[in-house]
N, C-alpha and C positions, 0 to 999 in steps of 0.2 A: 504494500500500500504506500509506503514511503517513497518508492521509486516514482510514483505518480503524484507526489505532493506538489502544491502550488509554489513552494519555496525551493529555490535552487539548492541552497545549502543542505536541506533535508534530503533532496533527491540524490545529491552527490555523496552524502554520508551513507545513505542506504546502498548505493552502488559500491562504495568502498567496502562496506561490511560484507556484502555478497561476494565480492572478489576474494575475501579472505576465507570463505567457506570451502570445504573440500567437496569431494564428489557427491556427497549426500544431497547437496542442494540442486544438482542437475535435473533430476526428475521433476522437481517442483517448478524449476524455471521453465523447463520444456512445457509443462502443463499450463503455466501462466501464458505462454505464447499463443495457446489455443483460444484464449478468452479475448474479449473486446478490450483492448488497451490502447493508450495513446501511442503516437509515432515515436516520441522520445523514450517512453517506457520500453517499447519493443526494441528500439535501437540499443538501449542500455543492456537489456537482457541478452540480446544476440551477441553483443560484445563480450559479456561475461562468459557465455557458453563457448564462444570461439576461443577465448583464452584458456578455458579448461580443457578443451579438446586437444590443443597443441602443447599442453603442459608436460613437463618432464616429471617422472615419478620421483617422489621423495625417498629417502633411505628407509623410512618406516613403511611406505607402500611397497617397496621392493621386498622387504622382509616378510610382509604379509603374503605377497604373491608366492614367494619361495616357500613359506610355511605351508601354504595350500598345496603347492606342487609336491612337497615331500609327503604330506598326508595322502595325497592322491596316489602317489607311487607305492606307498606302504599298503593302502587299500584294505586293511583289516577292520574288524568291527569297531575297535577303539578309535581308529582314524576317522571312520565314517561318522561316528557319534560326535566327534569334535567338529568335523565339517558341518554337520547338521546344526550344531549350536551356533557356529559362525554364520551359517546361512540364514538363521533367524534374527540376525542383527538388523541395524537400521537400514531402511529402504534406500538403495542407491549407494551405500557405502562400498568402497572397493572390496573390503574383506567379505562382505555379504554377497556381492556379485560373484566374486571369484570362487567362493566356497559353494555357492549354488551351482555354478557351471561345472565344478569338479564333481559334485554329486551326480549331476546329469550324465557326465561322461562315464563315471563309475557304474551307473545303472545301465547305460548302453552296453558297456563291456560285459557286465553280468548277464544281460539278456542274450548277447551274442554267443556267450560261452555255454548256454543251456542246451 
């Protein structure tokens, strides 16, 4: 709502705050684009989304991805349970997305081996 404020300083502060958010904000920003919003609001959201798409992964994000990869390679019951816990995390979070994808791949391999 602040991105569409009548005051420039409020709009600018809201855009800066959104810039600092991680991947969790992306699904909400994409949903926002589907609504009726002002041209400036749309431009600010598009700029934020563009910046996040080309962003380099942080060391924490790399560790999360590697952790998911290791658990997927192990593929035992305990590994799957941890992946399920991570997959139930915040919508749009990198760890949640990666863990969900790993579980789907493990399920596909399991079905193929039957």
